[in-house]
mmCIF file of the N, C-alpha and C atoms, coordinates in Angstrom:
data_MODEL
# 
_entry.id   MODEL 
# 
loop_
_atom_site.group_PDB 
_atom_site.id 
_atom_site.type_symbol 
_atom_site.label_atom_id 
_atom_site.label_alt_id 
_atom_site.label_comp_id 
_atom_site.label_asym_id 
_atom_site.label_entity_id 
_atom_site.label_seq_id 
_atom_site.pdbx_PDB_ins_code 
_atom_site.Cartn_x 
_atom_site.Cartn_y 
_atom_site.Cartn_z 
_atom_site.occupancy 
_atom_site.B_iso_or_equiv 
_atom_site.pdbx_formal_charge 
_atom_site.auth_seq_id 
_atom_site.auth_comp_id 
_atom_site.auth_asym_id 
_atom_site.auth_atom_id 
_atom_site.pdbx_PDB_model_num 
ATOM 1   N N  . MET A 1 1  ? -5.237  -0.871 0.680   1.00 0.00 ? 1  MET A N  1 
ATOM 2   C CA . MET A 1 1  ? -5.043  0.347  -0.088  1.00 0.00 ? 1  MET A CA 1 
ATOM 3   C C  . MET A 1 1  ? -4.105  0.099  -1.270  1.00 0.00 ? 1  MET A C  1 
ATOM 4   N N  . LEU A 1 2  ? -3.110  -0.749 -1.061  1.00 0.00 ? 2  LEU A N  1 
ATOM 5   C CA . LEU A 1 2  ? -2.189  -1.067 -2.151  1.00 0.00 ? 2  LEU A CA 1 
ATOM 6   C C  . LEU A 1 2  ? -2.927  -1.763 -3.290  1.00 0.00 ? 2  LEU A C  1 
ATOM 7   N N  . ALA A 1 3  ? -3.843  -2.658 -2.959  1.00 0.00 ? 3  ALA A N  1 
ATOM 8   C CA . ALA A 1 3  ? -4.608  -3.363 -3.995  1.00 0.00 ? 3  ALA A CA 1 
ATOM 9   C C  . ALA A 1 3  ? -5.456  -2.385 -4.806  1.00 0.00 ? 3  ALA A C  1 
ATOM 10  N N  . VAL A 1 4  ? -6.053  -1.420 -4.152  1.00 0.00 ? 4  VAL A N  1 
ATOM 11  C CA . VAL A 1 4  ? -6.861  -0.415 -4.843  1.00 0.00 ? 4  VAL A CA 1 
ATOM 12  C C  . VAL A 1 4  ? -5.967  0.448  -5.742  1.00 0.00 ? 4  VAL A C  1 
ATOM 13  N N  . THR A 1 5  ? -4.787  0.793  -5.264  1.00 0.00 ? 5  THR A N  1 
ATOM 14  C CA . THR A 1 5  ? -3.838  1.574  -6.055  1.00 0.00 ? 5  THR A CA 1 
ATOM 15  C C  . THR A 1 5  ? -3.434  0.815  -7.314  1.00 0.00 ? 5  THR A C  1 
ATOM 16  N N  . ILE A 1 6  ? -3.129  -0.470 -7.157  1.00 0.00 ? 6  ILE A N  1 
ATOM 17  C CA . ILE A 1 6  ? -2.742  -1.289 -8.305  1.00 0.00 ? 6  ILE A CA 1 
ATOM 18  C C  . ILE A 1 6  ? -3.889  -1.389 -9.300  1.00 0.00 ? 6  ILE A C  1 
ATOM 19  N N  . PHE A 1 7  ? -5.089  -1.691 -8.810  1.00 0.00 ? 7  PHE A N  1 
ATOM 20  C CA . PHE A 1 7  ? -6.255  -1.820 -9.686  1.00 0.00 ? 7  PHE A CA 1 
ATOM 21  C C  . PHE A 1 7  ? -6.540  -0.513 -10.421 1.00 0.00 ? 7  PHE A C  1 
ATOM 22  N N  . ALA A 1 8  ? -6.537  0.600  -9.695  1.00 0.00 ? 8  ALA A N  1 
ATOM 23  C CA . ALA A 1 8  ? -6.848  1.899  -10.302 1.00 0.00 ? 8  ALA A CA 1 
ATOM 24  C C  . ALA A 1 8  ? -5.796  2.303  -11.329 1.00 0.00 ? 8  ALA A C  1 
ATOM 25  N N  . ALA A 1 9  ? -4.532  2.066  -11.022 1.00 0.00 ? 9  ALA A N  1 
ATOM 26  C CA . ALA A 1 9  ? -3.468  2.412  -11.970 1.00 0.00 ? 9  ALA A CA 1 
ATOM 27  C C  . ALA A 1 9  ? -3.588  1.567  -13.235 1.00 0.00 ? 9  ALA A C  1 
ATOM 28  N N  . ARG A 1 10 ? -3.812  0.278  -13.064 1.00 0.00 ? 10 ARG A N  1 
ATOM 29  C CA . ARG A 1 10 ? -3.942  -0.611 -14.225 1.00 0.00 ? 10 ARG A CA 1 
ATOM 30  C C  . ARG A 1 10 ? -5.138  -0.213 -15.087 1.00 0.00 ? 10 ARG A C  1 
ATOM 31  N N  . TRP A 1 11 ? -6.272  0.032  -14.445 1.00 0.00 ? 11 TRP A N  1 
ATOM 32  C CA . TRP A 1 11 ? -7.475  0.405  -15.175 1.00 0.00 ? 11 TRP A CA 1 
ATOM 33  C C  . TRP A 1 11 ? -7.267  1.713  -15.933 1.00 0.00 ? 11 TRP A C  1 
ATOM 34  N N  . THR A 1 12 ? -6.673  2.693  -15.271 1.00 0.00 ? 12 THR A N  1 
ATOM 35  C CA . THR A 1 12 ? -6.468  4.004  -15.883 1.00 0.00 ? 12 THR A CA 1 
ATOM 36  C C  . THR A 1 12 ? -5.506  3.926  -17.060 1.00 0.00 ? 12 THR A C  1 
ATOM 37  N N  . VAL A 1 13 ? -4.406  3.211  -16.885 1.00 0.00 ? 13 VAL A N  1 
ATOM 38  C CA . VAL A 1 13 ? -3.414  3.088  -17.948 1.00 0.00 ? 13 VAL A CA 1 
ATOM 39  C C  . VAL A 1 13 ? -4.015  2.394  -19.171 1.00 0.00 ? 13 VAL A C  1 
ATOM 40  N N  . LEU A 1 14 ? -4.792  1.345  -18.942 1.00 0.00 ? 14 LEU A N  1 
ATOM 41  C CA . LEU A 1 14 ? -5.408  0.637  -20.064 1.00 0.00 ? 14 LEU A CA 1 
ATOM 42  C C  . LEU A 1 14 ? -6.546  1.445  -20.685 1.00 0.00 ? 14 LEU A C  1 
ATOM 43  N N  . ARG A 1 15 ? -7.356  2.047  -19.864 1.00 0.00 ? 15 ARG A N  1 
ATOM 44  C CA . ARG A 1 15 ? -8.518  2.808  -20.343 1.00 0.00 ? 15 ARG A CA 1 
ATOM 45  C C  . ARG A 1 15 ? -8.097  4.021  -21.171 1.00 0.00 ? 15 ARG A C  1 
ATOM 46  N N  . LEU A 1 16 ? -7.043  4.691  -20.744 1.00 0.00 ? 16 LEU A N  1 
ATOM 47  C CA . LEU A 1 16 ? -6.588  5.896  -21.442 1.00 0.00 ? 16 LEU A CA 1 
ATOM 48  C C  . LEU A 1 16 ? -5.518  5.605  -22.495 1.00 0.00 ? 16 LEU A C  1 
ATOM 49  N N  . SER A 1 17 ? -5.173  4.340  -22.643 1.00 0.00 ? 17 SER A N  1 
ATOM 50  C CA . SER A 1 17 ? -4.138  3.919  -23.609 1.00 0.00 ? 17 SER A CA 1 
ATOM 51  C C  . SER A 1 17 ? -2.863  4.750  -23.460 1.00 0.00 ? 17 SER A C  1 
ATOM 52  N N  . VAL A 1 18 ? -2.379  4.802  -22.237 1.00 0.00 ? 18 VAL A N  1 
ATOM 53  C CA . VAL A 1 18 ? -1.175  5.575  -21.935 1.00 0.00 ? 18 VAL A CA 1 
ATOM 54  C C  . VAL A 1 18 ? 0.028   4.866  -22.560 1.00 0.00 ? 18 VAL A C  1 
ATOM 55  N N  . PRO A 1 19 ? 0.868   5.596  -23.300 1.00 0.00 ? 19 PRO A N  1 
ATOM 56  C CA . PRO A 1 19 ? 2.051   4.984  -23.911 1.00 0.00 ? 19 PRO A CA 1 
ATOM 57  C C  . PRO A 1 19 ? 2.962   4.342  -22.858 1.00 0.00 ? 19 PRO A C  1 
ATOM 58  N N  . THR A 1 20 ? 3.736   3.359  -23.280 1.00 0.00 ? 20 THR A N  1 
ATOM 59  C CA . THR A 1 20 ? 4.597   2.639  -22.338 1.00 0.00 ? 20 THR A CA 1 
ATOM 60  C C  . THR A 1 20 ? 5.903   3.364  -22.029 1.00 0.00 ? 20 THR A C  1 
ATOM 61  N N  . MET A 1 21 ? 6.079   4.548  -22.541 1.00 0.00 ? 21 MET A N  1 
ATOM 62  C CA . MET A 1 21 ? 7.282   5.329  -22.251 1.00 0.00 ? 21 MET A CA 1 
ATOM 63  C C  . MET A 1 21 ? 7.346   5.626  -20.745 1.00 0.00 ? 21 MET A C  1 
ATOM 64  N N  . ARG A 1 22 ? 8.507   5.391  -20.164 1.00 0.00 ? 22 ARG A N  1 
ATOM 65  C CA . ARG A 1 22 ? 8.673   5.603  -18.718 1.00 0.00 ? 22 ARG A CA 1 
ATOM 66  C C  . ARG A 1 22 ? 8.342   7.029  -18.294 1.00 0.00 ? 22 ARG A C  1 
ATOM 67  N N  . SER A 1 23 ? 8.799   7.994  -19.064 1.00 0.00 ? 23 SER A N  1 
ATOM 68  C CA . SER A 1 23 ? 8.586   9.393  -18.679 1.00 0.00 ? 23 SER A CA 1 
ATOM 69  C C  . SER A 1 23 ? 7.105   9.754  -18.661 1.00 0.00 ? 23 SER A C  1 
ATOM 70  N N  . VAL A 1 24 ? 6.355   9.220  -19.609 1.00 0.00 ? 24 VAL A N  1 
ATOM 71  C CA . VAL A 1 24 ? 4.919   9.515  -19.675 1.00 0.00 ? 24 VAL A CA 1 
ATOM 72  C C  . VAL A 1 24 ? 4.201   8.910  -18.472 1.00 0.00 ? 24 VAL A C  1 
ATOM 73  N N  . ARG A 1 25 ? 4.506   7.652  -18.181 1.00 0.00 ? 25 ARG A N  1 
ATOM 74  C CA . ARG A 1 25 ? 3.833   6.977  -17.067 1.00 0.00 ? 25 ARG A CA 1 
ATOM 75  C C  . ARG A 1 25 ? 4.243   7.555  -15.718 1.00 0.00 ? 25 ARG A C  1 
ATOM 76  N N  . LEU A 1 26 ? 5.509   7.875  -15.562 1.00 0.00 ? 26 LEU A N  1 
ATOM 77  C CA . LEU A 1 26 ? 5.949   8.473  -14.312 1.00 0.00 ? 26 LEU A CA 1 
ATOM 78  C C  . LEU A 1 26 ? 5.363   9.878  -14.149 1.00 0.00 ? 26 LEU A C  1 
ATOM 79  N N  . GLY A 1 27 ? 5.278   10.617 -15.236 1.00 0.00 ? 27 GLY A N  1 
ATOM 80  C CA . GLY A 1 27 ? 4.637   11.929 -15.189 1.00 0.00 ? 27 GLY A CA 1 
ATOM 81  C C  . GLY A 1 27 ? 3.180   11.836 -14.803 1.00 0.00 ? 27 GLY A C  1 
ATOM 82  N N  . MET A 1 28 ? 2.507   10.829 -15.348 1.00 0.00 ? 28 MET A N  1 
ATOM 83  C CA . MET A 1 28 ? 1.103   10.605 -15.001 1.00 0.00 ? 28 MET A CA 1 
ATOM 84  C C  . MET A 1 28 ? 0.962   10.315 -13.508 1.00 0.00 ? 28 MET A C  1 
ATOM 85  N N  . GLY A 1 29 ? 1.834   9.474  -12.976 1.00 0.00 ? 29 GLY A N  1 
ATOM 86  C CA . GLY A 1 29 ? 1.788   9.150  -11.551 1.00 0.00 ? 29 GLY A CA 1 
ATOM 87  C C  . GLY A 1 29 ? 2.077   10.348 -10.677 1.00 0.00 ? 29 GLY A C  1 
ATOM 88  N N  . CYS A 1 30 ? 3.015   11.179 -11.089 1.00 0.00 ? 30 CYS A N  1 
ATOM 89  C CA . CYS A 1 30 ? 3.354   12.373 -10.307 1.00 0.00 ? 30 CYS A CA 1 
ATOM 90  C C  . CYS A 1 30 ? 2.221   13.395 -10.309 1.00 0.00 ? 30 CYS A C  1 
ATOM 91  N N  . VAL A 1 31 ? 1.585   13.565 -11.448 1.00 0.00 ? 31 VAL A N  1 
ATOM 92  C CA . VAL A 1 31 ? 0.428   14.467 -11.515 1.00 0.00 ? 31 VAL A CA 1 
ATOM 93  C C  . VAL A 1 31 ? -0.691  13.948 -10.619 1.00 0.00 ? 31 VAL A C  1 
ATOM 94  N N  . ALA A 1 32 ? -0.935  12.643 -10.662 1.00 0.00 ? 32 ALA A N  1 
ATOM 95  C CA . ALA A 1 32 ? -1.968  12.049 -9.809  1.00 0.00 ? 32 ALA A CA 1 
ATOM 96  C C  . ALA A 1 32 ? -1.631  12.242 -8.336  1.00 0.00 ? 32 ALA A C  1 
ATOM 97  N N  . LEU A 1 33 ? -0.354  12.081 -7.985  1.00 0.00 ? 33 LEU A N  1 
ATOM 98  C CA . LEU A 1 33 ? 0.069   12.266 -6.596  1.00 0.00 ? 33 LEU A CA 1 
ATOM 99  C C  . LEU A 1 33 ? -0.151  13.707 -6.142  1.00 0.00 ? 33 LEU A C  1 
ATOM 100 N N  . VAL A 1 34 ? 0.225   14.658 -6.972  1.00 0.00 ? 34 VAL A N  1 
ATOM 101 C CA . VAL A 1 34 ? 0.032   16.065 -6.615  1.00 0.00 ? 34 VAL A CA 1 
ATOM 102 C C  . VAL A 1 34 ? -1.451  16.376 -6.426  1.00 0.00 ? 34 VAL A C  1 
ATOM 103 N N  . LEU A 1 35 ? -2.294  15.905 -7.327  1.00 0.00 ? 35 LEU A N  1 
ATOM 104 C CA . LEU A 1 35 ? -3.739  16.147 -7.202  1.00 0.00 ? 35 LEU A CA 1 
ATOM 105 C C  . LEU A 1 35 ? -4.307  15.504 -5.940  1.00 0.00 ? 35 LEU A C  1 
ATOM 106 N N  . MET A 1 36 ? -3.846  14.294 -5.630  1.00 0.00 ? 36 MET A N  1 
ATOM 107 C CA . MET A 1 36 ? -4.332  13.622 -4.428  1.00 0.00 ? 36 MET A CA 1 
ATOM 108 C C  . MET A 1 36 ? -3.892  14.364 -3.170  1.00 0.00 ? 36 MET A C  1 
ATOM 109 N N  . LEU A 1 37 ? -2.641  14.819 -3.136  1.00 0.00 ? 37 LEU A N  1 
ATOM 110 C CA . LEU A 1 37 ? -2.155  15.534 -1.958  1.00 0.00 ? 37 LEU A CA 1 
ATOM 111 C C  . LEU A 1 37 ? -2.851  16.887 -1.783  1.00 0.00 ? 37 LEU A C  1 
ATOM 112 N N  . VAL A 1 38 ? -3.119  17.569 -2.884  1.00 0.00 ? 38 VAL A N  1 
ATOM 113 C CA . VAL A 1 38 ? -3.861  18.832 -2.802  1.00 0.00 ? 38 VAL A CA 1 
ATOM 114 C C  . VAL A 1 38 ? -5.248  18.581 -2.225  1.00 0.00 ? 38 VAL A C  1 
ATOM 115 N N  . ALA A 1 39 ? -5.915  17.548 -2.713  1.00 0.00 ? 39 ALA A N  1 
ATOM 116 C CA . ALA A 1 39 ? -7.245  17.219 -2.197  1.00 0.00 ? 39 ALA A CA 1 
ATOM 117 C C  . ALA A 1 39 ? -7.169  16.806 -0.725  1.00 0.00 ? 39 ALA A C  1 
ATOM 118 N N  . GLU A 1 40 ? -6.206  15.974 -0.392  1.00 0.00 ? 40 GLU A N  1 
ATOM 119 C CA . GLU A 1 40 ? -6.097  15.503 0.991   1.00 0.00 ? 40 GLU A CA 1 
ATOM 120 C C  . GLU A 1 40 ? -5.779  16.634 1.945   1.00 0.00 ? 40 GLU A C  1 
ATOM 121 N N  . PHE A 1 41 ? -4.760  17.413 1.610   1.00 0.00 ? 41 PHE A N  1 
ATOM 122 C CA . PHE A 1 41 ? -4.401  18.505 2.511   1.00 0.00 ? 41 PHE A CA 1 
ATOM 123 C C  . PHE A 1 41 ? -5.480  19.577 2.557   1.00 0.00 ? 41 PHE A C  1 
ATOM 124 N N  . GLY A 1 42 ? -6.048  19.885 1.417   1.00 0.00 ? 42 GLY A N  1 
ATOM 125 C CA . GLY A 1 42 ? -7.089  20.908 1.380   1.00 0.00 ? 42 GLY A CA 1 
ATOM 126 C C  . GLY A 1 42 ? -8.340  20.512 2.135   1.00 0.00 ? 42 GLY A C  1 
ATOM 127 N N  . PHE A 1 43 ? -8.765  19.271 1.934   1.00 0.00 ? 43 PHE A N  1 
ATOM 128 C CA . PHE A 1 43 ? -10.027 18.835 2.538   1.00 0.00 ? 43 PHE A CA 1 
ATOM 129 C C  . PHE A 1 43 ? -9.831  18.307 3.952   1.00 0.00 ? 43 PHE A C  1 
ATOM 130 N N  . ALA A 1 44 ? -8.890  17.386 4.126   1.00 0.00 ? 44 ALA A N  1 
ATOM 131 C CA . ALA A 1 44 ? -8.706  16.757 5.433   1.00 0.00 ? 44 ALA A CA 1 
ATOM 132 C C  . ALA A 1 44 ? -8.240  17.757 6.491   1.00 0.00 ? 44 ALA A C  1 
ATOM 133 N N  . LEU A 1 45 ? -7.346  18.633 6.124   1.00 0.00 ? 45 LEU A N  1 
ATOM 134 C CA . LEU A 1 45 ? -6.876  19.616 7.095   1.00 0.00 ? 45 LEU A CA 1 
ATOM 135 C C  . LEU A 1 45 ? -7.963  20.611 7.448   1.00 0.00 ? 45 LEU A C  1 
ATOM 136 N N  . TRP A 1 46 ? -8.768  20.953 6.477   1.00 0.00 ? 46 TRP A N  1 
ATOM 137 C CA . TRP A 1 46 ? -9.879  21.876 6.726   1.00 0.00 ? 46 TRP A CA 1 
ATOM 138 C C  . TRP A 1 46 ? -10.908 21.231 7.657   1.00 0.00 ? 46 TRP A C  1 
ATOM 139 N N  . ILE A 1 47 ? -11.244 19.969 7.395   1.00 0.00 ? 47 ILE A N  1 
ATOM 140 C CA . ILE A 1 47 ? -12.235 19.253 8.219   1.00 0.00 ? 47 ILE A CA 1 
ATOM 141 C C  . ILE A 1 47 ? -11.726 19.096 9.659   1.00 0.00 ? 47 ILE A C  1 
ATOM 142 N N  . ARG A 1 48 ? -10.450 18.711 9.797   1.00 0.00 ? 48 ARG A N  1 
ATOM 143 C CA . ARG A 1 48 ? -9.882  18.475 11.124  1.00 0.00 ? 48 ARG A CA 1 
ATOM 144 C C  . ARG A 1 48 ? -9.410  19.749 11.811  1.00 0.00 ? 48 ARG A C  1 
ATOM 145 N N  . GLY A 1 49 ? -9.333  20.839 11.075  1.00 0.00 ? 49 GLY A N  1 
ATOM 146 C CA . GLY A 1 49 ? -8.908  22.110 11.649  1.00 0.00 ? 49 GLY A CA 1 
ATOM 147 C C  . GLY A 1 49 ? -7.435  22.122 12.042  1.00 0.00 ? 49 GLY A C  1 
ATOM 148 N N  . LEU A 1 50 ? -6.601  21.466 11.241  1.00 0.00 ? 50 LEU A N  1 
ATOM 149 C CA . LEU A 1 50 ? -5.174  21.387 11.530  1.00 0.00 ? 50 LEU A CA 1 
ATOM 150 C C  . LEU A 1 50 ? -4.361  22.175 10.512  1.00 0.00 ? 50 LEU A C  1 
ATOM 151 N N  . SER A 1 51 ? -3.169  22.574 10.937  1.00 0.00 ? 51 SER A N  1 
ATOM 152 C CA . SER A 1 51 ? -2.212  23.126 9.978   1.00 0.00 ? 51 SER A CA 1 
ATOM 153 C C  . SER A 1 51 ? -1.410  21.952 9.419   1.00 0.00 ? 51 SER A C  1 
ATOM 154 N N  . ILE A 1 52 ? -0.659  22.191 8.358   1.00 0.00 ? 52 ILE A N  1 
ATOM 155 C CA . ILE A 1 52 ? 0.162   21.116 7.783   1.00 0.00 ? 52 ILE A CA 1 
ATOM 156 C C  . ILE A 1 52 ? 1.201   20.658 8.799   1.00 0.00 ? 52 ILE A C  1 
ATOM 157 N N  . LYS A 1 53 ? 1.771   21.587 9.537   1.00 0.00 ? 53 LYS A N  1 
ATOM 158 C CA . LYS A 1 53 ? 2.763   21.244 10.555  1.00 0.00 ? 53 LYS A CA 1 
ATOM 159 C C  . LYS A 1 53 ? 2.146   20.333 11.621  1.00 0.00 ? 53 LYS A C  1 
ATOM 160 N N  . GLU A 1 54 ? 0.956   20.664 12.090  1.00 0.00 ? 54 GLU A N  1 
ATOM 161 C CA . GLU A 1 54 ? 0.273   19.835 13.089  1.00 0.00 ? 54 GLU A CA 1 
ATOM 162 C C  . GLU A 1 54 ? -0.093  18.467 12.516  1.00 0.00 ? 54 GLU A C  1 
ATOM 163 N N  . TYR A 1 55 ? -0.474  18.443 11.247  1.00 0.00 ? 55 TYR A N  1 
ATOM 164 C CA . TYR A 1 55 ? -0.840  17.192 10.580  1.00 0.00 ? 55 TYR A CA 1 
ATOM 165 C C  . TYR A 1 55 ? 0.326   16.209 10.584  1.00 0.00 ? 55 TYR A C  1 
ATOM 166 N N  . PHE A 1 56 ? 1.520   16.675 10.215  1.00 0.00 ? 56 PHE A N  1 
ATOM 167 C CA . PHE A 1 56 ? 2.686   15.799 10.202  1.00 0.00 ? 56 PHE A CA 1 
ATOM 168 C C  . PHE A 1 56 ? 3.166   15.463 11.613  1.00 0.00 ? 56 PHE A C  1 
ATOM 169 N N  . ALA A 1 57 ? 2.966   16.371 12.560  1.00 0.00 ? 57 ALA A N  1 
ATOM 170 C CA . ALA A 1 57 ? 3.380   16.120 13.942  1.00 0.00 ? 57 ALA A CA 1 
ATOM 171 C C  . ALA A 1 57 ? 2.516   15.050 14.603  1.00 0.00 ? 57 ALA A C  1 
ATOM 172 N N  . THR A 1 58 ? 1.277   14.905 14.163  1.00 0.00 ? 58 THR A N  1 
ATOM 173 C CA . THR A 1 58 ? 0.380   13.924 14.775  1.00 0.00 ? 58 THR A CA 1 
ATOM 174 C C  . THR A 1 58 ? 0.525   12.536 14.162  1.00 0.00 ? 58 THR A C  1 
ATOM 175 N N  . ARG A 1 59 ? 1.347   12.385 13.151  1.00 0.00 ? 59 ARG A N  1 
ATOM 176 C CA . ARG A 1 59 ? 1.568   11.073 12.510  1.00 0.00 ? 59 ARG A CA 1 
ATOM 177 C C  . ARG A 1 59 ? 2.353   10.146 13.432  1.00 0.00 ? 59 ARG A C  1 
ATOM 178 N N  . ASP A 1 60 ? 1.872   8.944  13.579  1.00 0.00 ? 60 ASP A N  1 
ATOM 179 C CA . ASP A 1 60 ? 2.583   7.892  14.295  1.00 0.00 ? 60 ASP A CA 1 
ATOM 180 C C  . ASP A 1 60 ? 3.797   7.487  13.452  1.00 0.00 ? 60 ASP A C  1 
ATOM 181 N N  . PRO A 1 61 ? 4.939   7.189  14.057  1.00 0.00 ? 61 PRO A N  1 
ATOM 182 C CA . PRO A 1 61 ? 6.126   6.840  13.258  1.00 0.00 ? 61 PRO A CA 1 
ATOM 183 C C  . PRO A 1 61 ? 5.907   5.648  12.330  1.00 0.00 ? 61 PRO A C  1 
ATOM 184 N N  . VAL A 1 62 ? 5.207   4.635  12.779  1.00 0.00 ? 62 VAL A N  1 
ATOM 185 C CA . VAL A 1 62 ? 4.989   3.451  11.948  1.00 0.00 ? 62 VAL A CA 1 
ATOM 186 C C  . VAL A 1 62 ? 3.985   3.745  10.845  1.00 0.00 ? 62 VAL A C  1 
ATOM 187 N N  . SER A 1 63 ? 2.839   4.274  11.203  1.00 0.00 ? 63 SER A N  1 
ATOM 188 C CA . SER A 1 63 ? 1.824   4.561  10.186  1.00 0.00 ? 63 SER A CA 1 
ATOM 189 C C  . SER A 1 63 ? 2.288   5.669  9.239   1.00 0.00 ? 63 SER A C  1 
ATOM 190 N N  . GLY A 1 64 ? 3.082   6.602  9.752   1.00 0.00 ? 64 GLY A N  1 
ATOM 191 C CA . GLY A 1 64 ? 3.627   7.659  8.902   1.00 0.00 ? 64 GLY A CA 1 
ATOM 192 C C  . GLY A 1 64 ? 4.575   7.107  7.857   1.00 0.00 ? 64 GLY A C  1 
ATOM 193 N N  . THR A 1 65 ? 5.414   6.160  8.256   1.00 0.00 ? 65 THR A N  1 
ATOM 194 C CA . THR A 1 65 ? 6.346   5.537  7.313   1.00 0.00 ? 65 THR A CA 1 
ATOM 195 C C  . THR A 1 65 ? 5.590   4.772  6.237   1.00 0.00 ? 65 THR A C  1 
ATOM 196 N N  . VAL A 1 66 ? 4.574   4.037  6.642   1.00 0.00 ? 66 VAL A N  1 
ATOM 197 C CA . VAL A 1 66 ? 3.759   3.296  5.670   1.00 0.00 ? 66 VAL A CA 1 
ATOM 198 C C  . VAL A 1 66 ? 3.031   4.269  4.748   1.00 0.00 ? 66 VAL A C  1 
ATOM 199 N N  . TYR A 1 67 ? 2.545   5.357  5.284   1.00 0.00 ? 67 TYR A N  1 
ATOM 200 C CA . TYR A 1 67 ? 1.862   6.376  4.491   1.00 0.00 ? 67 TYR A CA 1 
ATOM 201 C C  . TYR A 1 67 ? 2.792   6.948  3.413   1.00 0.00 ? 67 TYR A C  1 
ATOM 202 N N  . TYR A 1 68 ? 4.021   7.282  3.791   1.00 0.00 ? 68 TYR A N  1 
ATOM 203 C CA . TYR A 1 68 ? 4.969   7.837  2.825   1.00 0.00 ? 68 TYR A CA 1 
ATOM 204 C C  . TYR A 1 68 ? 5.356   6.802  1.770   1.00 0.00 ? 68 TYR A C  1 
ATOM 205 N N  . ALA A 1 69 ? 5.510   5.553  2.191   1.00 0.00 ? 69 ALA A N  1 
ATOM 206 C CA . ALA A 1 69 ? 5.816   4.485  1.235   1.00 0.00 ? 69 ALA A CA 1 
ATOM 207 C C  . ALA A 1 69 ? 4.659   4.289  0.253   1.00 0.00 ? 69 ALA A C  1 
ATOM 208 N N  . MET A 1 70 ? 3.446   4.398  0.734   1.00 0.00 ? 70 MET A N  1 
ATOM 209 C CA . MET A 1 70 ? 2.278   4.256  -0.144  1.00 0.00 ? 70 MET A CA 1 
ATOM 210 C C  . MET A 1 70 ? 2.178   5.429  -1.114  1.00 0.00 ? 70 MET A C  1 
ATOM 211 N N  . LEU A 1 71 ? 2.590   6.606  -0.699  1.00 0.00 ? 71 LEU A N  1 
ATOM 212 C CA . LEU A 1 71 ? 2.594   7.747  -1.615  1.00 0.00 ? 71 LEU A CA 1 
ATOM 213 C C  . LEU A 1 71 ? 3.573   7.512  -2.762  1.00 0.00 ? 71 LEU A C  1 
ATOM 214 N N  . VAL A 1 72 ? 4.736   6.973  -2.440  1.00 0.00 ? 72 VAL A N  1 
ATOM 215 C CA . VAL A 1 72 ? 5.723   6.656  -3.481  1.00 0.00 ? 72 VAL A CA 1 
ATOM 216 C C  . VAL A 1 72 ? 5.167   5.572  -4.396  1.00 0.00 ? 72 VAL A C  1 
ATOM 217 N N  . ALA A 1 73 ? 4.561   4.542  -3.818  1.00 0.00 ? 73 ALA A N  1 
ATOM 218 C CA . ALA A 1 73 ? 3.969   3.464  -4.621  1.00 0.00 ? 73 ALA A CA 1 
ATOM 219 C C  . ALA A 1 73 ? 2.865   4.004  -5.520  1.00 0.00 ? 73 ALA A C  1 
ATOM 220 N N  . PHE A 1 74 ? 2.068   4.916  -5.002  1.00 0.00 ? 74 PHE A N  1 
ATOM 221 C CA . PHE A 1 74 ? 0.989   5.527  -5.774  1.00 0.00 ? 74 PHE A CA 1 
ATOM 222 C C  . PHE A 1 74 ? 1.544   6.265  -6.990  1.00 0.00 ? 74 PHE A C  1 
ATOM 223 N N  . ALA A 1 75 ? 2.641   6.969  -6.797  1.00 0.00 ? 75 ALA A N  1 
ATOM 224 C CA . ALA A 1 75 ? 3.227   7.762  -7.895  1.00 0.00 ? 75 ALA A CA 1 
ATOM 225 C C  . ALA A 1 75 ? 3.859   6.890  -8.961  1.00 0.00 ? 75 ALA A C  1 
ATOM 226 N N  . ILE A 1 76 ? 4.478   5.777  -8.579  1.00 0.00 ? 76 ILE A N  1 
ATOM 227 C CA . ILE A 1 76 ? 5.188   4.958  -9.575  1.00 0.00 ? 76 ILE A CA 1 
ATOM 228 C C  . ILE A 1 76 ? 4.341   3.801  -10.127 1.00 0.00 ? 76 ILE A C  1 
ATOM 229 N N  . MET A 1 77 ? 3.154   3.610  -9.576  1.00 0.00 ? 77 MET A N  1 
ATOM 230 C CA . MET A 1 77 ? 2.336   2.471  -10.008 1.00 0.00 ? 77 MET A CA 1 
ATOM 231 C C  . MET A 1 77 ? 1.993   2.478  -11.502 1.00 0.00 ? 77 MET A C  1 
ATOM 232 N N  . PRO A 1 78 ? 1.673   3.608  -12.130 1.00 0.00 ? 78 PRO A N  1 
ATOM 233 C CA . PRO A 1 78 ? 1.408   3.554  -13.583 1.00 0.00 ? 78 PRO A CA 1 
ATOM 234 C C  . PRO A 1 78 ? 2.603   3.033  -14.379 1.00 0.00 ? 78 PRO A C  1 
ATOM 235 N N  . LEU A 1 79 ? 3.789   3.237  -13.864 1.00 0.00 ? 79 LEU A N  1 
ATOM 236 C CA . LEU A 1 79 ? 4.995   2.735  -14.517 1.00 0.00 ? 79 LEU A CA 1 
ATOM 237 C C  . LEU A 1 79 ? 5.125   1.216  -14.373 1.00 0.00 ? 79 LEU A C  1 
ATOM 238 N N  . LEU A 1 80 ? 4.608   0.677  -13.281 1.00 0.00 ? 80 LEU A N  1 
ATOM 239 C CA . LEU A 1 80 ? 4.787   -0.734 -12.977 1.00 0.00 ? 80 LEU A CA 1 
ATOM 240 C C  . LEU A 1 80 ? 3.712   -1.657 -13.515 1.00 0.00 ? 80 LEU A C  1 
ATOM 241 N N  . VAL A 1 81 ? 2.536   -1.123 -13.819 1.00 0.00 ? 81 VAL A N  1 
ATOM 242 C CA . VAL A 1 81 ? 1.414   -1.977 -14.223 1.00 0.00 ? 81 VAL A CA 1 
ATOM 243 C C  . VAL A 1 81 ? 1.189   -1.927 -15.734 1.00 0.00 ? 81 VAL A C  1 
ATOM 244 N N  . ALA A 1 82 ? 0.506   -2.929 -16.201 1.00 0.00 ? 82 ALA A N  1 
ATOM 245 C CA . ALA A 1 82 ? -0.016  -2.983 -17.572 1.00 0.00 ? 82 ALA A CA 1 
ATOM 246 C C  . ALA A 1 82 ? 1.040   -2.703 -18.619 1.00 0.00 ? 82 ALA A C  1 
ATOM 247 N N  . LYS A 1 83 ? 2.125   -3.432 -18.563 1.00 0.00 ? 83 LYS A N  1 
ATOM 248 C CA . LYS A 1 83 ? 3.169   -3.260 -19.594 1.00 0.00 ? 83 LYS A CA 1 
ATOM 249 C C  . LYS A 1 83 ? 2.796   -4.100 -20.808 1.00 0.00 ? 83 LYS A C  1 
ATOM 250 N N  . LYS A 1 84 ? 2.366   -3.429 -21.848 1.00 0.00 ? 84 LYS A N  1 
ATOM 251 C CA . LYS A 1 84 ? 1.965   -4.106 -23.079 1.00 0.00 ? 84 LYS A CA 1 
ATOM 252 C C  . LYS A 1 84 ? 2.998   -3.914 -24.139 1.00 0.00 ? 84 LYS A C  1 
# 
């Protein structure tokens, strides 16, 4: 999943010619994170029939920690890739 995140961030930053300003790239990552979480919570919770509270309660401590770390990596990846 990390490799896909890196590839997608690099492709998007280059394809859209995103300026190298930190605030712009970090803002882009945060917007992407919010959209992904809305889609995940909206769709996955609806399919599984869970509330948000139940969703977080069913997370394994190890996989949950990795999941949260990947969310942070997803948000900051546009800042880290394709520095021209």
